[in-house]
PDB file of the backbone (N, CA, C, O) and the ligand in Angstrom, with CONECT records:
HET     ZN  A 101       1
ATOM      1  N   MET A   1      -7.018  -1.375  17.153  1.00  0.00           N
ATOM      2  CA  MET A   1      -5.928  -0.648  16.487  1.00  0.00           C
ATOM      3  C   MET A   1      -6.497   0.516  15.689  1.00  0.00           C
ATOM      4  O   MET A   1      -7.385   0.347  14.853  1.00  0.00           O
ATOM      5  N   GLU A   2      -5.969   1.688  15.963  1.00  0.00           N
ATOM      6  CA  GLU A   2      -6.412   2.866  15.236  1.00  0.00           C
ATOM      7  C   GLU A   2      -5.710   2.934  13.888  1.00  0.00           C
ATOM      8  O   GLU A   2      -4.485   2.843  13.801  1.00  0.00           O
ATOM      9  N   ILE A   3      -6.500   3.093  12.853  1.00  0.00           N
ATOM     10  CA  ILE A   3      -5.926   3.146  11.515  1.00  0.00           C
ATOM     11  C   ILE A   3      -6.270   4.492  10.893  1.00  0.00           C
ATOM     12  O   ILE A   3      -7.424   4.920  10.911  1.00  0.00           O
ATOM     13  N   CYS A   4      -5.278   5.141  10.353  1.00  0.00           N
ATOM     14  CA  CYS A   4      -5.529   6.364   9.612  1.00  0.00           C
ATOM     15  C   CYS A   4      -4.946   6.191   8.213  1.00  0.00           C
ATOM     16  O   CYS A   4      -4.304   5.184   7.915  1.00  0.00           O
ATOM     17  N   CYS A   5      -5.175   7.168   7.375  1.00  0.00           N
ATOM     18  CA  CYS A   5      -4.711   7.063   5.994  1.00  0.00           C
ATOM     19  C   CYS A   5      -3.195   6.885   5.951  1.00  0.00           C
ATOM     20  O   CYS A   5      -2.662   6.210   5.070  1.00  0.00           O
ATOM     21  N   GLN A   6      -2.521   7.493   6.900  1.00  0.00           N
ATOM     22  CA  GLN A   6      -1.066   7.382   6.943  1.00  0.00           C
ATOM     23  C   GLN A   6      -0.639   5.925   7.163  1.00  0.00           C
ATOM     24  O   GLN A   6       0.367   5.482   6.609  1.00  0.00           O
ATOM     25  N   SER A   7      -1.394   5.193   7.960  1.00  0.00           N
ATOM     26  CA  SER A   7      -1.059   3.793   8.213  1.00  0.00           C
ATOM     27  C   SER A   7      -1.177   2.969   6.938  1.00  0.00           C
ATOM     28  O   SER A   7      -0.415   2.029   6.715  1.00  0.00           O
ATOM     29  N   ILE A   8      -2.140   3.337   6.113  1.00  0.00           N
ATOM     30  CA  ILE A   8      -2.299   2.623   4.842  1.00  0.00           C
ATOM     31  C   ILE A   8      -1.031   2.794   4.020  1.00  0.00           C
ATOM     32  O   ILE A   8      -0.489   1.836   3.469  1.00  0.00           O
ATOM     33  N   VAL A   9      -0.575   4.032   3.952  1.00  0.00           N
ATOM     34  CA  VAL A   9       0.632   4.302   3.171  1.00  0.00           C
ATOM     35  C   VAL A   9       1.811   3.523   3.733  1.00  0.00           C
ATOM     36  O   VAL A   9       2.604   2.945   2.989  1.00  0.00           O
ATOM     37  N   GLU A  10       1.913   3.518   5.050  1.00  0.00           N
ATOM     38  CA  GLU A  10       3.072   2.879   5.660  1.00  0.00           C
ATOM     39  C   GLU A  10       3.041   1.359   5.520  1.00  0.00           C
ATOM     40  O   GLU A  10       4.083   0.704   5.547  1.00  0.00           O
ATOM     41  N   ASN A  11       1.845   0.807   5.372  1.00  0.00           N
ATOM     42  CA  ASN A  11       1.743  -0.655   5.338  1.00  0.00           C
ATOM     43  C   ASN A  11       1.388  -1.224   3.974  1.00  0.00           C
ATOM     44  O   ASN A  11       1.213  -2.433   3.815  1.00  0.00           O
ATOM     45  N   ILE A  12       1.284  -0.332   2.989  1.00  0.00           N
ATOM     46  CA  ILE A  12       0.825  -0.795   1.674  1.00  0.00           C
ATOM     47  C   ILE A  12       1.697  -1.909   1.107  1.00  0.00           C
ATOM     48  O   ILE A  12       1.187  -2.871   0.533  1.00  0.00           O
ATOM     49  N   MET A  13       3.000  -1.780   1.267  1.00  0.00           N
ATOM     50  CA  MET A  13       3.903  -2.794   0.718  1.00  0.00           C
ATOM     51  C   MET A  13       3.646  -4.159   1.354  1.00  0.00           C
ATOM     52  O   MET A  13       3.520  -5.172   0.666  1.00  0.00           O
ATOM     53  N   ASP A  14       3.573  -4.160   2.666  1.00  0.00           N
ATOM     54  CA  ASP A  14       3.337  -5.419   3.369  1.00  0.00           C
ATOM     55  C   ASP A  14       1.934  -5.938   3.081  1.00  0.00           C
ATOM     56  O   ASP A  14       1.696  -7.145   3.030  1.00  0.00           O
ATOM     57  N   TYR A  15       1.016  -5.001   2.894  1.00  0.00           N
ATOM     58  CA  TYR A  15      -0.351  -5.397   2.573  1.00  0.00           C
ATOM     59  C   TYR A  15      -0.377  -6.132   1.242  1.00  0.00           C
ATOM     60  O   TYR A  15      -0.961  -7.209   1.130  1.00  0.00           O
ATOM     61  N   ILE A  16       0.259  -5.544   0.235  1.00  0.00           N
ATOM     62  CA  ILE A  16       0.296  -6.165  -1.088  1.00  0.00           C
ATOM     63  C   ILE A  16       1.056  -7.491  -1.022  1.00  0.00           C
ATOM     64  O   ILE A  16       0.689  -8.462  -1.684  1.00  0.00           O
ATOM     65  N   ASP A  17       2.094  -7.516  -0.232  1.00  0.00           N
ATOM     66  CA  ASP A  17       2.922  -8.716  -0.130  1.00  0.00           C
ATOM     67  C   ASP A  17       2.312  -9.782   0.776  1.00  0.00           C
ATOM     68  O   ASP A  17       2.850 -10.882   0.908  1.00  0.00           O
ATOM     69  N   ASN A  18       1.185  -9.445   1.399  1.00  0.00           N
ATOM     70  CA  ASN A  18       0.554 -10.377   2.344  1.00  0.00           C
ATOM     71  C   ASN A  18       1.449 -10.689   3.527  1.00  0.00           C
ATOM     72  O   ASN A  18       1.521 -11.833   3.977  1.00  0.00           O
ATOM     73  N   GLU A  19       2.116  -9.691   4.019  1.00  0.00           N
ATOM     74  CA  GLU A  19       3.047  -9.932   5.120  1.00  0.00           C
ATOM     75  C   GLU A  19       2.564  -9.338   6.436  1.00  0.00           C
ATOM     76  O   GLU A  19       3.309  -9.264   7.413  1.00  0.00           O
ATOM     77  N   LEU A  20       1.310  -8.920   6.441  1.00  0.00           N
ATOM     78  CA  LEU A  20       0.774  -8.315   7.658  1.00  0.00           C
ATOM     79  C   LEU A  20       0.206  -9.381   8.580  1.00  0.00           C
ATOM     80  O   LEU A  20      -0.270 -10.422   8.127  1.00  0.00           O
ATOM     81  N   ASP A  21       0.261  -9.112   9.870  1.00  0.00           N
ATOM     82  CA  ASP A  21      -0.425 -10.010  10.786  1.00  0.00           C
ATOM     83  C   ASP A  21      -1.932  -9.770  10.671  1.00  0.00           C
ATOM     84  O   ASP A  21      -2.366  -8.722  10.192  1.00  0.00           O
ATOM     85  N   ASP A  22      -2.712 -10.737  11.109  1.00  0.00           N
ATOM     86  CA  ASP A  22      -4.159 -10.686  10.929  1.00  0.00           C
ATOM     87  C   ASP A  22      -4.788  -9.418  11.488  1.00  0.00           C
ATOM     88  O   ASP A  22      -5.683  -8.833  10.878  1.00  0.00           O
ATOM     89  N   LYS A  23      -4.315  -9.009  12.637  1.00  0.00           N
ATOM     90  CA  LYS A  23      -4.884  -7.844  13.304  1.00  0.00           C
ATOM     91  C   LYS A  23      -4.718  -6.594  12.436  1.00  0.00           C
ATOM     92  O   LYS A  23      -5.661  -5.837  12.207  1.00  0.00           O
ATOM     93  N   THR A  24      -3.493  -6.411  11.968  1.00  0.00           N
ATOM     94  CA  THR A  24      -3.211  -5.243  11.138  1.00  0.00           C
ATOM     95  C   THR A  24      -3.967  -5.328   9.827  1.00  0.00           C
ATOM     96  O   THR A  24      -4.533  -4.344   9.349  1.00  0.00           O
ATOM     97  N   LEU A  25      -3.966  -6.522   9.256  1.00  0.00           N
ATOM     98  CA  LEU A  25      -4.648  -6.725   7.977  1.00  0.00           C
ATOM     99  C   LEU A  25      -6.133  -6.376   8.100  1.00  0.00           C
ATOM    100  O   LEU A  25      -6.681  -5.660   7.262  1.00  0.00           O
ATOM    101  N   ASN A  26      -6.769  -6.882   9.138  1.00  0.00           N
ATOM    102  CA  ASN A  26      -8.183  -6.590   9.339  1.00  0.00           C
ATOM    103  C   ASN A  26      -8.430  -5.098   9.504  1.00  0.00           C
ATOM    104  O   ASN A  26      -9.368  -4.543   8.932  1.00  0.00           O
ATOM    105  N   ALA A  27      -7.585  -4.466  10.283  1.00  0.00           N
ATOM    106  CA  ALA A  27      -7.743  -3.037  10.526  1.00  0.00           C
ATOM    107  C   ALA A  27      -7.583  -2.249   9.231  1.00  0.00           C
ATOM    108  O   ALA A  27      -8.331  -1.308   8.964  1.00  0.00           O
ATOM    109  N   LEU A  28      -6.603  -2.646   8.436  1.00  0.00           N
ATOM    110  CA  LEU A  28      -6.367  -1.949   7.170  1.00  0.00           C
ATOM    111  C   LEU A  28      -7.567  -2.134   6.241  1.00  0.00           C
ATOM    112  O   LEU A  28      -8.056  -1.178   5.641  1.00  0.00           O
ATOM    113  N   GLU A  29      -8.028  -3.375   6.136  1.00  0.00           N
ATOM    114  CA  GLU A  29      -9.127  -3.640   5.209  1.00  0.00           C
ATOM    115  C   GLU A  29     -10.386  -2.914   5.653  1.00  0.00           C
ATOM    116  O   GLU A  29     -11.161  -2.425   4.831  1.00  0.00           O
ATOM    117  N   GLU A  30     -10.576  -2.853   6.947  1.00  0.00           N
ATOM    118  CA  GLU A  30     -11.722  -2.124   7.468  1.00  0.00           C
ATOM    119  C   GLU A  30     -11.642  -0.653   7.043  1.00  0.00           C
ATOM    120  O   GLU A  30     -12.628  -0.063   6.599  1.00  0.00           O
ATOM    121  N   HIS A  31     -10.464  -0.088   7.188  1.00  0.00           N
ATOM    122  CA  HIS A  31     -10.286   1.311   6.812  1.00  0.00           C
ATOM    123  C   HIS A  31     -10.495   1.504   5.313  1.00  0.00           C
ATOM    124  O   HIS A  31     -11.132   2.465   4.883  1.00  0.00           O
ATOM    125  N   ILE A  32      -9.953   0.581   4.526  1.00  0.00           N
ATOM    126  CA  ILE A  32     -10.071   0.700   3.074  1.00  0.00           C
ATOM    127  C   ILE A  32     -11.548   0.664   2.655  1.00  0.00           C
ATOM    128  O   ILE A  32     -11.953   1.314   1.691  1.00  0.00           O
ATOM    129  N   HIS A  33     -12.336  -0.111   3.405  1.00  0.00           N
ATOM    130  CA  HIS A  33     -13.755  -0.211   3.072  1.00  0.00           C
ATOM    131  C   HIS A  33     -14.494   1.092   3.326  1.00  0.00           C
ATOM    132  O   HIS A  33     -15.421   1.446   2.598  1.00  0.00           O
ATOM    133  N   ILE A  34     -14.079   1.794   4.357  1.00  0.00           N
ATOM    134  CA  ILE A  34     -14.813   3.017   4.707  1.00  0.00           C
ATOM    135  C   ILE A  34     -14.163   4.269   4.131  1.00  0.00           C
ATOM    136  O   ILE A  34     -14.732   5.357   4.220  1.00  0.00           O
ATOM    137  N   CYS A  35     -12.983   4.128   3.546  1.00  0.00           N
ATOM    138  CA  CYS A  35     -12.274   5.309   3.066  1.00  0.00           C
ATOM    139  C   CYS A  35     -12.037   5.201   1.556  1.00  0.00           C
ATOM    140  O   CYS A  35     -11.126   4.497   1.121  1.00  0.00           O
ATOM    141  N   PRO A  36     -12.845   5.890   0.763  1.00  0.00           N
ATOM    142  CA  PRO A  36     -12.730   5.784  -0.704  1.00  0.00           C
ATOM    143  C   PRO A  36     -11.351   6.209  -1.204  1.00  0.00           C
ATOM    144  O   PRO A  36     -10.846   5.665  -2.187  1.00  0.00           O
ATOM    145  N   GLU A  37     -10.755   7.166  -0.534  1.00  0.00           N
ATOM    146  CA  GLU A  37      -9.439   7.633  -0.961  1.00  0.00           C
ATOM    147  C   GLU A  37      -8.407   6.522  -0.858  1.00  0.00           C
ATOM    148  O   GLU A  37      -7.612   6.309  -1.773  1.00  0.00           O
ATOM    149  N   CYS A  38      -8.429   5.826   0.256  1.00  0.00           N
ATOM    150  CA  CYS A  38      -7.464   4.747   0.439  1.00  0.00           C
ATOM    151  C   CYS A  38      -7.785   3.572  -0.469  1.00  0.00           C
ATOM    152  O   CYS A  38      -6.882   2.867  -0.921  1.00  0.00           O
ATOM    153  N   LYS A  39      -9.048   3.361  -0.734  1.00  0.00           N
ATOM    154  CA  LYS A  39      -9.427   2.278  -1.626  1.00  0.00           C
ATOM    155  C   LYS A  39      -8.846   2.534  -3.012  1.00  0.00           C
ATOM    156  O   LYS A  39      -8.242   1.644  -3.610  1.00  0.00           O
ATOM    157  N   SER A  40      -9.026   3.735  -3.513  1.00  0.00           N
ATOM    158  CA  SER A  40      -8.523   4.023  -4.841  1.00  0.00           C
ATOM    159  C   SER A  40      -6.992   4.044  -4.826  1.00  0.00           C
ATOM    160  O   SER A  40      -6.344   3.725  -5.823  1.00  0.00           O
ATOM    161  N   PHE A  41      -6.434   4.422  -3.687  1.00  0.00           N
ATOM    162  CA  PHE A  41      -4.975   4.385  -3.556  1.00  0.00           C
ATOM    163  C   PHE A  41      -4.460   2.951  -3.679  1.00  0.00           C
ATOM    164  O   PHE A  41      -3.499   2.693  -4.403  1.00  0.00           O
ATOM    165  N   VAL A  42      -5.094   2.031  -2.978  1.00  0.00           N
ATOM    166  CA  VAL A  42      -4.682   0.630  -3.030  1.00  0.00           C
ATOM    167  C   VAL A  42      -4.905   0.063  -4.432  1.00  0.00           C
ATOM    168  O   VAL A  42      -4.077  -0.688  -4.949  1.00  0.00           O
ATOM    169  N   ASP A  43      -6.033   0.431  -5.038  1.00  0.00           N
ATOM    170  CA  ASP A  43      -6.309  -0.033  -6.401  1.00  0.00           C
ATOM    171  C   ASP A  43      -5.236   0.453  -7.365  1.00  0.00           C
ATOM    172  O   ASP A  43      -4.695  -0.313  -8.163  1.00  0.00           O
ATOM    173  N   THR A  44      -4.946   1.737  -7.270  1.00  0.00           N
ATOM    174  CA  THR A  44      -3.932   2.331  -8.139  1.00  0.00           C
ATOM    175  C   THR A  44      -2.594   1.656  -7.931  1.00  0.00           C
ATOM    176  O   THR A  44      -1.870   1.361  -8.882  1.00  0.00           O
ATOM    177  N   TYR A  45      -2.284   1.421  -6.684  1.00  0.00           N
ATOM    178  CA  TYR A  45      -1.016   0.811  -6.354  1.00  0.00           C
ATOM    179  C   TYR A  45      -0.914  -0.597  -6.938  1.00  0.00           C
ATOM    180  O   TYR A  45       0.116  -0.981  -7.493  1.00  0.00           O
ATOM    181  N   ASN A  46      -1.981  -1.343  -6.805  1.00  0.00           N
ATOM    182  CA  ASN A  46      -2.045  -2.689  -7.368  1.00  0.00           C
ATOM    183  C   ASN A  46      -1.838  -2.672  -8.874  1.00  0.00           C
ATOM    184  O   ASN A  46      -1.085  -3.475  -9.425  1.00  0.00           O
ATOM    185  N   LYS A  47      -2.522  -1.738  -9.527  1.00  0.00           N
ATOM    186  CA  LYS A  47      -2.411  -1.620 -10.975  1.00  0.00           C
ATOM    187  C   LYS A  47      -0.985  -1.293 -11.367  1.00  0.00           C
ATOM    188  O   LYS A  47      -0.433  -1.851 -12.316  1.00  0.00           O
ATOM    189  N   MET A  48      -0.405  -0.379 -10.615  1.00  0.00           N
ATOM    190  CA  MET A  48       0.952   0.053 -10.877  1.00  0.00           C
ATOM    191  C   MET A  48       1.910  -1.139 -10.817  1.00  0.00           C
ATOM    192  O   MET A  48       2.777  -1.308 -11.674  1.00  0.00           O
ATOM    193  N   LEU A  49       1.727  -1.956  -9.783  1.00  0.00           N
ATOM    194  CA  LEU A  49       2.578  -3.134  -9.620  1.00  0.00           C
ATOM    195  C   LEU A  49       2.391  -4.099 -10.778  1.00  0.00           C
ATOM    196  O   LEU A  49       3.353  -4.662 -11.301  1.00  0.00           O
ATOM    197  N   ARG A  50       1.143  -4.279 -11.167  1.00  0.00           N
ATOM    198  CA  ARG A  50       0.858  -5.218 -12.244  1.00  0.00           C
ATOM    199  C   ARG A  50       1.456  -4.726 -13.547  1.00  0.00           C
ATOM    200  O   ARG A  50       1.935  -5.513 -14.363  1.00  0.00           O
ATOM    201  N   MET A  51       1.421  -3.411 -13.733  1.00  0.00           N
ATOM    202  CA  MET A  51       1.958  -2.844 -14.948  1.00  0.00           C
ATOM    203  C   MET A  51       3.474  -3.000 -15.014  1.00  0.00           C
ATOM    204  O   MET A  51       4.047  -3.142 -16.094  1.00  0.00           O
ATOM    205  N   SER A  52       4.107  -2.972 -13.860  1.00  0.00           N
ATOM    206  CA  SER A  52       5.563  -3.017 -13.870  1.00  0.00           C
ATOM    207  C   SER A  52       6.084  -4.444 -13.830  1.00  0.00           C
ATOM    208  O   SER A  52       7.297  -4.651 -13.824  1.00  0.00           O
ATOM    209  N   GLY A  53       5.212  -5.419 -13.803  1.00  0.00           N
ATOM    210  CA  GLY A  53       5.691  -6.791 -13.859  1.00  0.00           C
ATOM    211  C   GLY A  53       4.721  -7.782 -13.269  1.00  0.00           C
ATOM    212  O   GLY A  53       3.715  -7.403 -12.670  1.00  0.00           O
ATOM    213  N   ASP A  54       5.015  -9.002 -13.433  1.00  0.00           N
ATOM    214  CA  ASP A  54       4.182 -10.058 -12.891  1.00  0.00           C
ATOM    215  C   ASP A  54       4.221 -10.013 -11.372  1.00  0.00           C
ATOM    216  O   ASP A  54       5.295  -9.985 -10.771  1.00  0.00           O
ATOM    217  N   LEU A  55       3.060 -10.006 -10.761  1.00  0.00           N
ATOM    218  CA  LEU A  55       2.993  -9.934  -9.301  1.00  0.00           C
ATOM    219  C   LEU A  55       3.658 -11.126  -8.635  1.00  0.00           C
ATOM    220  O   LEU A  55       4.181 -11.024  -7.525  1.00  0.00           O
ATOM    221  N   LYS A  56       3.630 -12.252  -9.323  1.00  0.00           N
ATOM    222  CA  LYS A  56       4.203 -13.453  -8.719  1.00  0.00           C
ATOM    223  C   LYS A  56       5.724 -13.431  -8.768  1.00  0.00           C
ATOM    224  O   LYS A  56       6.401 -14.197  -8.082  1.00  0.00           O
ATOM    225  N   ASN A  57       6.236 -12.537  -9.594  1.00  0.00           N
ATOM    226  CA  ASN A  57       7.684 -12.469  -9.732  1.00  0.00           C
ATOM    227  C   ASN A  57       8.134 -11.045  -9.422  1.00  0.00           C
ATOM    228  O   ASN A  57       8.437 -10.254 -10.314  1.00  0.00           O
ATOM    229  N   LYS A  58       8.165 -10.752  -8.134  1.00  0.00           N
ATOM    230  CA  LYS A  58       8.392  -9.369  -7.732  1.00  0.00           C
ATOM    231  C   LYS A  58       9.842  -9.106  -7.346  1.00  0.00           C
ATOM    232  O   LYS A  58      10.140  -8.168  -6.606  1.00  0.00           O
ATOM    233  N   LYS A  59      10.717  -9.927  -7.846  1.00  0.00           N
ATOM    234  CA  LYS A  59      12.117  -9.739  -7.473  1.00  0.00           C
ATOM    235  C   LYS A  59      12.663  -8.405  -7.948  1.00  0.00           C
ATOM    236  O   LYS A  59      13.656  -7.895  -7.428  1.00  0.00           O
ATOM    237  N   PHE A  60      11.984  -7.847  -8.959  1.00  0.00           N
ATOM    238  CA  PHE A  60      12.443  -6.555  -9.464  1.00  0.00           C
ATOM    239  C   PHE A  60      12.199  -5.451  -8.446  1.00  0.00           C
ATOM    240  O   PHE A  60      12.806  -4.383  -8.522  1.00  0.00           O
ATOM    241  N   VAL A  61      11.309  -5.711  -7.493  1.00  0.00           N
ATOM    242  CA  VAL A  61      11.042  -4.692  -6.479  1.00  0.00           C
ATOM    243  C   VAL A  61      12.090  -4.813  -5.376  1.00  0.00           C
ATOM    244  O   VAL A  61      11.882  -5.486  -4.366  1.00  0.00           O
ATOM    245  N   THR A  62      13.197  -4.156  -5.592  1.00  0.00           N
ATOM    246  CA  THR A  62      14.273  -4.166  -4.611  1.00  0.00           C
ATOM    247  C   THR A  62      13.903  -3.262  -3.445  1.00  0.00           C
ATOM    248  O   THR A  62      13.013  -2.422  -3.575  1.00  0.00           O
ATOM    249  N   PRO A  63      14.568  -3.421  -2.313  1.00  0.00           N
ATOM    250  CA  PRO A  63      14.282  -2.541  -1.175  1.00  0.00           C
ATOM    251  C   PRO A  63      14.414  -1.070  -1.549  1.00  0.00           C
ATOM    252  O   PRO A  63      13.702  -0.212  -1.027  1.00  0.00           O
ATOM    253  N   GLU A  64      15.329  -0.802  -2.453  1.00  0.00           N
ATOM    254  CA  GLU A  64      15.525   0.580  -2.897  1.00  0.00           C
ATOM    255  C   GLU A  64      14.287   1.103  -3.611  1.00  0.00           C
ATOM    256  O   GLU A  64      13.833   2.216  -3.349  1.00  0.00           O
ATOM    257  N   ILE A  65      13.748   0.298  -4.509  1.00  0.00           N
ATOM    258  CA  ILE A  65      12.547   0.692  -5.248  1.00  0.00           C
ATOM    259  C   ILE A  65      11.368   0.831  -4.298  1.00  0.00           C
ATOM    260  O   ILE A  65      10.572   1.763  -4.412  1.00  0.00           O
ATOM    261  N   ARG A  66      11.265  -0.098  -3.367  1.00  0.00           N
ATOM    262  CA  ARG A  66      10.196  -0.023  -2.371  1.00  0.00           C
ATOM    263  C   ARG A  66      10.245   1.305  -1.629  1.00  0.00           C
ATOM    264  O   ARG A  66       9.228   1.976  -1.451  1.00  0.00           O
ATOM    265  N   GLU A  67      11.431   1.662  -1.207  1.00  0.00           N
ATOM    266  CA  GLU A  67      11.615   2.895  -0.457  1.00  0.00           C
ATOM    267  C   GLU A  67      11.203   4.096  -1.311  1.00  0.00           C
ATOM    268  O   GLU A  67      10.533   5.016  -0.841  1.00  0.00           O
ATOM    269  N   ARG A  68      11.615   4.061  -2.563  1.00  0.00           N
ATOM    270  CA  ARG A  68      11.309   5.170  -3.453  1.00  0.00           C
ATOM    271  C   ARG A  68       9.807   5.279  -3.688  1.00  0.00           C
ATOM    272  O   ARG A  68       9.243   6.373  -3.666  1.00  0.00           O
ATOM    273  N   LEU A  69       9.176   4.154  -3.908  1.00  0.00           N
ATOM    274  CA  LEU A  69       7.729   4.131  -4.104  1.00  0.00           C
ATOM    275  C   LEU A  69       7.013   4.694  -2.876  1.00  0.00           C
ATOM    276  O   LEU A  69       6.082   5.492  -2.975  1.00  0.00           O
ATOM    277  N   LYS A  70       7.482   4.250  -1.739  1.00  0.00           N
ATOM    278  CA  LYS A  70       6.888   4.677  -0.480  1.00  0.00           C
ATOM    279  C   LYS A  70       6.953   6.196  -0.342  1.00  0.00           C
ATOM    280  O   LYS A  70       5.981   6.841   0.050  1.00  0.00           O
ATOM    281  N   ASN A  71       8.114   6.750  -0.672  1.00  0.00           N
ATOM    282  CA  ASN A  71       8.270   8.197  -0.567  1.00  0.00           C
ATOM    283  C   ASN A  71       7.354   8.919  -1.543  1.00  0.00           C
ATOM    284  O   ASN A  71       6.742   9.932  -1.206  1.00  0.00           O
ATOM    285  N   LEU A  72       7.268   8.388  -2.751  1.00  0.00           N
ATOM    286  CA  LEU A  72       6.379   8.963  -3.756  1.00  0.00           C
ATOM    287  C   LEU A  72       4.947   9.001  -3.244  1.00  0.00           C
ATOM    288  O   LEU A  72       4.250  10.011  -3.346  1.00  0.00           O
ATOM    289  N   ILE A  73       4.532   7.870  -2.691  1.00  0.00           N
ATOM    290  CA  ILE A  73       3.167   7.748  -2.203  1.00  0.00           C
ATOM    291  C   ILE A  73       2.919   8.715  -1.056  1.00  0.00           C
ATOM    292  O   ILE A  73       1.868   9.351  -0.981  1.00  0.00           O
ATOM    293  N   LYS A  74       3.892   8.817  -0.169  1.00  0.00           N
ATOM    294  CA  LYS A  74       3.742   9.718   0.968  1.00  0.00           C
ATOM    295  C   LYS A  74       3.561  11.150   0.499  1.00  0.00           C
ATOM    296  O   LYS A  74       2.719  11.885   1.014  1.00  0.00           O
ATOM    297  N   GLN A  75       4.367  11.539  -0.490  1.00  0.00           N
ATOM    298  CA  GLN A  75       4.259  12.892  -1.028  1.00  0.00           C
ATOM    299  C   GLN A  75       2.878  13.116  -1.614  1.00  0.00           C
ATOM    300  O   GLN A  75       2.280  14.179  -1.447  1.00  0.00           O
ATOM    301  N   LYS A  76       2.381  12.101  -2.303  1.00  0.00           N
ATOM    302  CA  LYS A  76       1.099  12.193  -2.970  1.00  0.00           C
ATOM    303  C   LYS A  76      -0.023  12.374  -1.957  1.00  0.00           C
ATOM    304  O   LYS A  76      -0.980  13.107  -2.205  1.00  0.00           O
ATOM    305  N   LEU A  77       0.098  11.710  -0.825  1.00  0.00           N
ATOM    306  CA  LEU A  77      -0.973  11.733   0.160  1.00  0.00           C
ATOM    307  C   LEU A  77      -0.893  12.927   1.103  1.00  0.00           C
ATOM    308  O   LEU A  77      -1.808  13.163   1.892  1.00  0.00           O
ATOM    309  N   LYS A  78       0.191  13.670   1.020  1.00  0.00           N
ATOM    310  CA  LYS A  78       0.333  14.817   1.902  1.00  0.00           C
ATOM    311  C   LYS A  78      -0.796  15.807   1.697  1.00  0.00           C
ATOM    312  O   LYS A  78      -1.147  16.126   0.561  1.00  0.00           O
ATOM    313  N   PRO A  79      -1.362  16.291   2.783  1.00  0.00           N
ATOM    314  CA  PRO A  79      -2.405  17.310   2.612  1.00  0.00           C
ATOM    315  C   PRO A  79      -1.817  18.593   2.039  1.00  0.00           C
ATOM    316  O   PRO A  79      -0.678  18.957   2.331  1.00  0.00           O
ATOM    317  N   ASN A  80      -2.599  19.256   1.235  1.00  0.00           N
ATOM    318  CA  ASN A  80      -2.091  20.472   0.582  1.00  0.00           C
ATOM    319  C   ASN A  80      -1.831  21.594   1.584  1.00  0.00           C
ATOM    320  O   ASN A  80      -1.403  22.681   1.196  1.00  0.00           O
TER     321      ASN A  80
HETATM  322 ZN    ZN A 101      -7.982   6.523   4.369  1.00  0.00          ZN2+
END
């Protein structure tokens, strides 16, 4: 499976939620290991989630918020 930075953005929610299949998960983690930008992106994202609430109680993350976060992240990762 070919993984690019865009795939990280698209799968970050499922990655954090542990909802990825093994194949995708492995591919993502492999990319994160070799790509410092995506690593810091995932770290930042994790921190952000932790700051906004307990990770174990993520009911506050409605589909609407997820969508909004996703768009924010996409904008952030857009090449200049
Ligand atoms: Zn990357």
